[in-house]
C-alpha positions in Angstrom: 0.0 0.0 0.0 1.3 3.4 -0.9 0.0 6.4 1.0 0.4 9.8 -0.7 -1.1 13.3 -0.4 -3.9 14.1 -2.7 -2.6 15.7 -5.9 -4.0 17.3 -9.1 -3.2 14.1 -11.0 -6.6 14.0 -12.8 -6.3 17.4 -14.5 -6.1 15.7 -17.9 -6.7 18.7 -20.2 -4.0 20.7 -18.4 -1.5 17.8 -18.7 -2.3 17.3 -22.4 -1.6 21.0 -23.0 1.7 20.8 -21.1 2.7 17.8 -23.2 1.9 19.7 -26.4 3.8 22.8 -25.3 6.8 20.7 -24.2 6.8 19.0 -27.6 7.1 22.4 -29.1 9.7 23.9 -26.8 11.4 21.1 -25.0 14.6 20.9 -27.0 17.4 19.1 -25.2 21.0 20.3 -25.1 22.1 17.7 -27.6 19.3 18.7 -30.0 20.2 22.4 -29.8 23.7 21.4 -30.6 22.8 20.0 -34.0 23.7 23.2 -35.9 27.1 24.9 -35.9 27.6 28.6 -35.3 29.5 30.8 -37.7 32.1 33.5 -37.0 30.5 36.1 -34.7 31.5 39.5 -33.3 33.8 39.0 -30.4 31.4 40.9 -28.1 28.8 38.2 -28.9 31.1 35.3 -27.9 31.1 33.2 -24.7 34.2 31.4 -25.6 36.5 30.6 -28.6 38.3 27.3 -29.2 40.6 27.7 -32.2 38.4 28.3 -35.2 35.3 27.2 -33.3 33.2 29.3 -30.9 30.2 29.3 -28.6 28.1 32.4 -28.9 26.3 34.1 -26.0 23.1 33.5 -28.0 23.7 29.8 -28.2 24.4 29.6 -24.5 21.3 31.7 -23.7 19.2 29.5 -26.0 20.2 26.4 -24.1 19.7 28.1 -20.7 16.2 29.1 -21.7 15.2 25.5 -21.6 16.7 24.8 -18.2 15.0 25.1 -14.8 15.4 28.7 -13.5 18.1 29.1 -10.8 18.9 32.2 -8.8 21.8 33.7 -7.0 25.3 32.1 -7.0 23.9 28.9 -8.3 22.8 30.7 -11.5 26.3 31.8 -12.3 27.6 28.3 -11.6 24.8 26.8 -13.8 25.7 29.1 -16.7 29.4 28.0 -16.4 28.4 24.4 -16.3 26.3 24.6 -19.4 29.0 26.6 -21.2 31.5 23.9 -20.4 29.1 21.2 -21.7 28.8 23.2 -24.9 32.5 23.6 -25.3 33.0 19.8 -24.9 30.2 19.2 -27.3 31.8 21.5 -29.9 35.3 20.0 -29.5 34.1 16.4 -29.7 32.0 17.2 -32.8 35.0 18.8 -34.4 37.1 15.8 -33.6 34.4 13.5 -35.1 34.5 15.5 -38.3 38.3 15.3 -38.4 38.0 11.5 -38.1 35.3 11.6 -40.9 32.7 10.1 -38.6 30.2 12.5 -39.9 30.1 10.5 -43.1 29.0 7.2 -41.5 25.5 6.1 -42.5 24.3 6.4 -38.8 25.7 9.9 -38.4 24.2 11.1 -41.6 20.8 9.7 -40.7 21.0 11.1 -37.1 21.9 14.5 -38.4 18.9 14.4 -40.7 16.6 13.3 -37.9 18.0 16.0 -35.7 17.2 18.7 -38.4 13.7 17.3 -38.9 13.0 17.4 -35.2 14.2 21.0 -34.9 12.1 22.1 -37.9 9.0 20.2 -36.6 9.4 22.0 -33.2 9.7 25.3 -35.0 6.5 24.7 -36.9 4.6 23.6 -33.7 5.9 26.7 -31.9 4.8 28.9 -34.8 1.3 27.4 -34.7 1.0 27.9 -31.0 2.4 31.5 -31.1 0.1 32.4 -33.9 -2.9 31.2 -32.0 -1.8 32.9 -28.8 -1.5 36.2 -30.6 -4.6 36.0 -32.8 -7.2 34.0 -30.9 -8.2 36.4 -28.2 -11.5 35.0 -27.0 -14.6 37.1 -27.2 -15.9 38.1 -23.8 -19.2 36.4 -24.7 -17.4 33.1 -25.5 -15.6 33.3 -22.1 -18.9 34.0 -20.3 -20.6 31.1 -22.0 -17.7 28.8 -20.9 -18.0 30.1 -17.4 -21.8 29.5 -17.3 -21.4 26.0 -18.8 -18.9 24.9 -16.0 -20.5 26.0 -12.7 -18.6 23.4 -10.7 -15.3 24.9 -11.8 -16.4 28.5 -11.1 -19.7 29.8 -9.7 -20.4 26.6 -7.7 -16.9 25.6 -7.0 -16.4 23.5 -3.9 -13.4 22.7 -1.8 -13.5 19.1 -0.6 -11.6 17.2 2.0 -11.4 13.7 0.4 -10.0 10.3 1.3 -9.5 7.9 -1.6 -8.6 4.2 -1.9 -7.4 3.4 -5.5 -7.0 -0.2 -6.5 -6.9 -2.3 -9.7 -10.2 -3.1 -11.4 -9.3 -6.7 -11.9 -8.3 -7.5 -8.3 -11.0 -9.9 -7.5 -13.4 -7.2 -6.2 -15.7 -5.4 -8.6 -17.3 -2.0 -8.1 -20.6 -3.4 -6.9 -18.9 -5.5 -4.2 -16.7 -2.6 -3.2 -19.7 -0.3 -2.7 -21.0 -2.7 0.0 -17.8 -2.2 2.1 -16.8 0.6 4.4 -13.5 2.2 3.6 -11.8 0.4 6.5 -13.2 -2.9 5.4 -12.1 -2.4 1.9 -8.5 -1.5 3.0 -8.5 -4.6 5.2 -9.7 -6.8 2.3 -7.0 -5.4 0.0 -4.3 -6.0 2.7 -5.4 -9.5 3.3 -5.3 -10.5 -0.3 -2.0 -8.7 -1.0 -3.5 -6.3 -3.5 -1.5 -3.1 -4.0 -3.5 0.1 -3.6 -3.0 3.8 -3.0 -4.5 5.7 -0.1 -4.8 9.5 -0.7 -6.0 12.1 1.6 -6.3 15.9 1.3 -8.0 18.9 0.0 -9.0 19.4 -3.6 -11.2 21.8 -5.6 -14.2 20.4 -7.6 -12.6 21.9 -10.7 -9.6 19.5 -10.2 -11.7 16.3 -10.2 -12.5 14.3 -13.3 -16.0 14.9 -14.6 -17.2 11.4 -13.3 -15.7 11.9 -9.8 -16.9 15.5 -9.7 -20.5 14.5 -10.4 -20.4 11.6 -8.0 -18.8 13.6 -5.2 -21.4 16.4 -5.6 -24.2 13.9 -5.2 -23.2 12.4 -1.8 -23.2 13.9 1.7 -20.2 14.4 4.0 -19.1 11.1 5.5 -20.4 9.0 2.6 -18.4 7.1 0.0 -18.8 6.3 -3.7 -17.0 3.8 -5.9 -16.4 4.6 -9.6 -14.1 3.2 -12.3 -11.4 5.7 -13.5 -8.5 5.2 -15.8 -8.4 1.4 -15.5 -8.7 1.5 -11.7 -11.5 1.6 -9.1 -11.7 4.6 -6.8 -13.5 4.6 -3.5 -13.8 8.3 -2.6 -15.0 9.4 0.8 -16.2 13.0 1.0 -15.2 14.2 4.5 -16.3 17.8 4.2 -17.0 20.5 1.7 -17.1 24.3 1.6 -18.1 26.7 -1.1 -15.3 28.7 -2.7 -16.7 30.2 -5.9 -14.7 32.0 -8.5 -16.2 35.2 -10.1 -16.3 35.7 -13.8 -13.9 38.7 -13.7 -11.3 36.6 -11.9 -11.8 33.6 -14.2 -12.0 35.4 -17.5 -8.2 35.7 -18.2 -7.7 32.0 -17.3 -10.7 31.0 -19.6 -9.3 33.1 -22.5 -5.9 31.4 -22.2 -7.5 28.0 -22.0 -9.7 28.5 -25.1 -6.7 29.8 -27.0 -4.6 26.7 -26.0 -7.5 24.4 -27.0 -7.8 26.1 -30.4 -4.0 25.9 -30.9 -4.2 22.2 -30.3 -7.0 21.8 -32.8 -5.1 23.9 -35.3 -2.0 21.6 -34.8 -4.1 18.5 -35.2 -5.8 19.8 -38.4 -2.5 20.9 -40.0 -1.0 17.5 -39.2 -3.9 15.7 -40.8 -3.8 18.0 -43.8 -0.1 17.5 -44.4 -0.5 13.7 -44.2 -3.5 13.7 -46.6 -1.8 16.0 -49.2 1.4 13.9 -49.0 -0.4 10.7 -50.1 1.1 8.6 -47.3 1.9 5.1 -48.4 2.4 2.3 -45.8 4.8 -0.3 -47.2 5.7 -4.0 -46.5 4.7 -5.1 -43.0 2.8 -1.8 -42.5 0.7 -2.0 -45.7 -3.1 -2.3 -45.1 -4.6 -5.3 -46.8 -7.0 -4.3 -49.6 -10.6 -5.4 -49.7 -9.8 -8.0 -52.3 -7.0 -9.4 -50.1 -9.4 -9.7 -47.1 -11.9 -11.6 -49.2 -9.3 -14.0 -50.4 -8.7 -12.5 -53.8 -5.2 -11.0 -54.0 -4.8 -8.2 -56.4 -1.3 -8.1 -58.1 0.8 -5.2 -56.9 4.2 -4.1 -58.1 5.4 -2.7 -54.8 3.0 -4.1 -52.2 1.9 -0.6 -51.1 -1.2 0.7 -49.5 -2.4 4.3 -49.8 -4.0 5.5 -46.6 -6.6 8.2 -47.0 -7.2 10.3 -44.0 -9.9 12.8 -43.2 -8.9 16.2 -42.0 -9.1 16.3 -38.2 -8.4 12.5 -37.9 -4.6 12.2 -37.8 -3.1 8.8 -37.2 
């Protein structure tokens, strides 16, 4: 049994957006080092190693993707990153001297590196364009506010205790509902079933829609059992208090959220459009059998290809 403090782990939409944004901006040190710098003005250099150099811009670009550090640690961190860049440059130069950049693997890795950087640049462009152009109308924000009362006007702060265990642990939801929380924990302990016990305070806006609705429907001291993400959750509502959020306070957050959602849709649509216009063909083991093949009639094909048609908005 693992006992942890209640967290915001079910904020799915927020997590998906963070994943999208990290895809766009989370370039690693090695990725950023894929391109070489040219000769720069001495005032723009962090260091020079023979004919090679590390510019202040290159250093700052890498630092921008590192966790922020303040004080003396910040200076030490900048020096550490600079030293890593120096080593990276020197080792890359030596690899070129030894003609290792001409090996098939190195050529392919360089190509993949370039593709990854350009993909990230396009994603960033889509996100930035949506962020600058898609300023939500106040009426749209108001409609969103009114459609989600549990997150705003009727927001509650709950003290919750949860027991989370596997769905296929020999105890289904109906059987679990007949047990008190202590009896459920005892059953899981006796049968060696791993479970998580969480306890703490959480807003109604941080609960999944299913758990939010179920928690609202019960009284303090009562429990409910619902399936969630492949697990069963026995949630006991210990107490609740109203903590509403006014529209004026929520509007900036709603506008940002709607812009992010639209950016994600734009990205999905553009990806689907690019795939459709490219005429994606899956080959060999990835080829999709034709209707004739499925019916036992094999149609002759010169290259065993399958053209996959995709609808806009349904990327694979």
